[in-house]
C-alpha positions as CSV (number, residue, x, y, z in Angstrom):
1,M,16.4,-4.6,-1.4
2,K,16.0,-6.5,1.8
3,E,17.6,-3.7,3.7
4,L,14.9,-1.3,2.5
5,E,12.1,-3.8,3.3
6,L,13.5,-4.2,6.8
7,R,13.8,-0.5,7.3
8,A,10.2,-0.1,6.1
9,A,9.0,-2.7,8.6
10,K,10.8,-1.0,11.5
11,I,9.3,2.4,10.4
12,R,5.9,0.7,10.4
13,K,6.4,-0.6,13.9
14,K,7.6,2.8,15.3
15,T,4.7,4.6,13.5
16,L,2.1,2.4,15.2
17,E,3.9,2.8,18.6
18,I,3.8,6.6,18.5
19,I,0.1,6.6,17.5
20,Y,-0.6,4.2,20.4
21,L,1.3,6.2,22.9
22,A,-0.3,9.5,21.8
23,K,-3.8,7.9,21.6
24,S,-4.2,9.9,18.4
25,G,-3.3,9.6,14.8
26,H,-4.2,8.5,11.3
27,T,-3.3,4.9,11.4
28,G,-4.6,3.6,8.0
29,G,-3.1,6.3,5.8
30,S,0.2,6.3,7.6
31,L,0.7,2.5,7.2
32,S,-0.3,2.6,3.5
33,C,2.5,5.0,2.4
34,I,5.5,3.7,4.4
35,E,7.1,1.8,1.5
36,I,6.8,5.0,-0.7
37,L,8.5,7.1,1.9
38,T,11.2,4.5,2.5
39,V,12.1,4.3,-1.2
40,L,12.0,8.1,-1.6
41,Y,14.2,8.9,1.5
42,F,16.6,5.9,1.3
43,H,17.0,5.4,-2.5
44,V,15.7,8.2,-4.6
45,M,16.1,11.7,-3.1
46,N,19.3,13.7,-2.8
47,I,19.1,14.8,0.9
48,D,21.5,15.4,3.7
49,P,19.9,15.0,7.2
50,K,22.8,16.9,8.7
51,N,22.2,19.8,6.4
52,P,18.4,19.7,5.8
53,K,18.3,23.1,4.0
54,K,21.1,22.6,1.6
55,D,20.4,24.4,-1.6
56,D,20.5,21.5,-4.1
57,R,18.4,19.1,-2.0
58,D,15.4,17.4,-3.5
59,R,12.2,18.6,-2.0
60,F,9.4,16.4,-0.6
61,V,5.9,17.6,0.2
62,M,3.6,15.5,2.4
63,S,0.4,16.9,0.9
64,K,-1.6,14.2,2.7
65,G,-0.5,15.8,6.0
66,H,-2.7,13.7,8.2
67,S,-0.3,10.8,7.7
68,V,2.4,12.8,9.5
69,E,3.2,9.9,11.9
70,A,4.8,7.9,9.0
71,L,6.7,11.0,7.9
72,Y,8.1,11.7,11.4
73,T,9.3,8.1,11.8
74,T,10.9,8.1,8.4
75,L,12.7,11.4,9.1
76,A,14.0,10.1,12.4
77,S,15.1,6.9,10.7
78,A,17.0,9.0,8.2
79,G,18.7,11.0,10.9
80,F,16.9,14.4,10.6
81,F,16.3,14.3,14.4
82,E,16.7,11.9,17.4
83,D,14.5,8.9,17.8
84,S,13.7,9.9,21.3
85,L,11.8,12.9,20.0
86,L,9.3,10.5,18.4
87,D,8.1,9.4,21.8
88,T,6.9,13.0,22.6
89,Y,4.5,13.0,19.6
90,G,1.2,14.5,20.4
91,S,2.1,15.4,24.0
92,F,2.0,18.9,25.5
93,K,4.8,21.2,24.2
94,S,6.1,18.6,21.8
95,P,7.2,20.0,18.5
96,L,5.7,17.0,16.7
97,A,2.2,18.1,16.0
98,G,-0.6,16.2,14.3
99,H,0.2,17.6,10.9
100,P,3.6,18.5,9.4
101,I,5.0,21.9,10.3
102,N,8.2,23.3,8.7
103,K,9.9,24.0,12.0
104,I,10.8,20.3,12.0
105,P,14.0,19.5,10.1
106,G,13.2,17.9,6.8
107,I,9.7,19.3,6.4
108,E,9.3,21.8,3.6
109,L,5.8,22.9,4.1
110,N,3.0,23.0,6.7
111,T,0.3,20.7,5.4
112,G,-3.0,19.4,6.6
113,A,-5.7,21.2,4.7
114,L,-5.8,19.0,1.6
115,G,-5.2,20.0,-1.9
116,H,-2.4,22.5,-1.4
117,G,0.7,20.4,-1.6
118,L,0.7,20.0,-5.4
119,S,0.3,23.8,-5.9
120,F,3.4,24.3,-3.7
121,G,5.2,21.6,-5.6
122,V,4.4,23.4,-8.9
123,G,5.7,26.7,-7.5
124,V,9.0,25.1,-6.2
125,S,9.5,23.3,-9.5
126,L,8.9,26.4,-11.6
127,A,11.3,28.4,-9.4
128,A,13.9,25.7,-9.9
129,K,13.6,26.0,-13.7
130,M,13.8,29.8,-13.5
131,D,16.9,29.6,-11.3
132,K,18.4,26.8,-13.4
133,K,18.5,24.5,-10.4
134,T,18.7,20.7,-10.9
135,F,16.8,19.4,-7.9
136,H,13.6,17.4,-8.1
137,T,10.3,17.9,-6.2
138,Y,8.2,15.0,-5.0
139,V,4.6,15.5,-3.7
140,L,2.7,12.7,-2.0
141,M,-1.1,13.0,-2.2
142,G,-3.9,10.9,-0.8
143,D,-6.5,9.7,-3.3
144,G,-9.3,11.2,-1.3
145,E,-7.4,14.5,-1.7
146,L,-8.2,14.4,-5.4
147,D,-11.7,15.6,-4.6
148,E,-10.1,19.1,-4.2
149,G,-10.4,21.4,-7.2
150,S,-7.1,23.1,-6.5
151,V,-5.3,19.9,-7.4
152,Y,-6.4,20.2,-11.0
153,E,-5.5,23.9,-11.2
154,A,-2.0,22.8,-10.2
155,A,-2.1,19.9,-12.6
156,M,-2.8,22.2,-15.5
157,A,-0.1,24.6,-14.5
158,A,2.5,21.8,-14.2
159,S,2.0,20.7,-17.8
160,H,1.7,24.2,-19.1
161,Y,5.1,25.0,-17.7
162,R,6.5,21.6,-18.8
163,L,7.7,20.8,-15.3
164,D,9.6,17.5,-15.8
165,N,11.4,18.1,-12.5
166,L,8.1,17.5,-10.6
167,V,6.8,14.0,-9.5
168,A,3.4,13.6,-7.9
169,I,2.6,10.3,-6.2
170,I,-1.0,9.3,-5.4
171,D,-1.4,6.9,-2.4
172,R,-4.2,5.0,-4.1
173,N,-5.6,3.0,-1.2
174,R,-9.2,3.6,-2.3
175,L,-10.5,4.6,1.1
176,Q,-11.0,8.0,2.7
177,I,-12.5,9.1,6.0
178,S,-16.1,8.6,4.9
179,G,-15.7,5.3,3.0
180,R,-14.6,4.1,-0.5
181,T,-13.3,6.9,-2.7
182,E,-15.4,5.7,-5.6
183,D,-18.6,6.1,-3.5
184,V,-17.7,9.6,-2.3
185,M,-16.5,11.0,-5.6
186,T,-15.6,8.9,-8.6
187,L,-11.9,9.2,-9.5
188,E,-11.6,6.5,-12.2
189,P,-10.4,6.3,-14.9
190,L,-7.6,8.0,-13.1
191,K,-4.7,7.4,-15.6
192,P,-6.3,8.8,-18.7
193,R,-7.7,11.8,-16.8
194,W,-4.2,12.8,-15.7
195,E,-2.8,12.0,-19.2
196,A,-5.4,14.4,-20.6
197,F,-3.9,17.1,-18.3
198,G,-0.5,16.5,-20.1
199,W,1.2,14.4,-17.4
200,Q,3.2,11.3,-17.9
201,V,1.4,8.7,-15.8
202,F,2.7,5.4,-14.3
203,E,1.1,2.8,-12.1
204,V,2.9,0.7,-9.5
205,N,2.3,-1.5,-6.5
206,G,3.0,1.1,-3.8
207,N,3.6,-1.4,-1.1
208,N,6.3,-3.3,-3.0
209,I,9.8,-1.9,-2.5
210,E,11.2,-3.6,-5.7
211,D,8.5,-2.3,-7.9
212,L,8.8,1.2,-6.5
213,I,12.6,1.3,-7.0
214,K,12.2,0.2,-10.7
215,M,9.5,2.8,-11.1
216,F,11.5,5.7,-9.8
217,D,14.7,4.6,-11.5
218,S,13.0,4.6,-14.8
219,L,11.8,8.2,-14.7
220,D,13.0,10.6,-17.4
221,Y,13.5,14.1,-15.9
222,T,14.3,15.7,-19.3
223,N,11.1,15.0,-21.3
224,K,9.3,18.3,-20.5
225,K,6.4,16.4,-18.8
226,P,5.4,16.3,-15.1
227,K,5.1,12.8,-13.8
228,L,2.3,11.1,-11.8
229,I,2.8,7.8,-10.1
230,I,-0.4,6.0,-9.2
231,A,0.8,3.9,-6.3
232,R,-1.7,1.2,-5.6
233,T,-1.6,0.5,-1.9
234,T,-3.6,-1.1,0.9
235,K,-4.8,1.2,3.7
236,G,-3.4,0.0,7.0
237,Y,-0.8,-2.2,5.1
238,G,1.1,-4.6,7.3
239,V,-1.4,-5.2,10.1
240,S,-4.0,-7.8,9.2
241,F,-7.0,-6.4,11.1
242,I,-6.4,-2.8,10.0
243,E,-5.9,-3.5,6.3
244,G,-8.6,-2.2,4.1
245,V,-11.0,-1.1,6.9
246,A,-12.2,2.4,6.6
247,K,-12.7,3.0,10.3
248,W,-8.9,2.8,10.8
249,H,-8.5,6.1,8.9
250,H,-7.9,7.7,12.3
251,G,-8.5,4.7,14.5
252,V,-6.2,4.1,17.4
253,P,-5.5,0.5,18.6
254,D,-6.4,-0.4,22.2
255,E,-3.9,-2.4,24.3
256,E,-4.9,-5.8,23.1
257,Q,-5.0,-4.7,19.4
258,F,-1.6,-3.0,19.9
259,K,-0.1,-6.2,21.2
260,I,-1.5,-8.2,18.2
261,A,-0.2,-5.6,15.7
262,M,3.3,-5.5,17.3
263,A,3.5,-9.3,17.2
264,E,2.6,-9.3,13.5
265,I,5.2,-6.6,12.6
266,D,7.8,-8.3,14.8
267,E,7.2,-11.5,12.9
268,Q,7.7,-9.6,9.6
269,I,10.9,-8.1,10.9
270,Q,12.3,-11.5,12.1
271,K,11.6,-13.0,8.7
272,L,13.5,-10.2,6.9
273,E,16.4,-10.3,9.4
274,G,16.6,-14.1,8.8
275,S,16.4,-13.9,5.0
């Protein structure tokens, strides 16, 4: 448990570093989903960074593609590519662009335009059923992304085809680029709405490694129902002055803010290393 918490803290530090160096990025949404990515890549998914296209690998789709900085640092931490590549993020001719592209090892789908990831996940999961493959597909969506109508077409299809090999996760941080999600477009009551679509729905603290592990370990992949995990998170989690502030959706820290943030994360890392 402590090992995963420490890894998440180091991924958080590197994520903020590459955003600062590039002077570009989606800080709030990247920091909110790091514990989810850490548990998926280092506890849940069947993956092989040295063979990223192996046939029986679990699939992951970063539907909230604007949080790509967190995905890049997680993939590097897992060994899909060298850490040194991270420092090129956002620079001229770097392969690491501002949204996921499938030329990068470990990335299944180009994403960025919101609302497409779940449809892709449904297609991959259905293909797995038809081909009698046993891998699972995980799709991470932002809560603001739920404003897109295509999400609900995919939700209907997933339950229609009884895709129990599909797990969607909502990064429920309650903020999107233009403010609170409930002010932009009411999403609640989220759980009964998705249950009405025929999904098995769970809720969890998405910034708590232990809770996430218990959640994923409890999933039944044989019950003929797609699964939705509503992961309650804090946007900008782990840095005090970024947490819960909408302007940090794609805000970039200045030099002084960066130093303060690094000091806070370093303190978290030191506590975990000493515990």
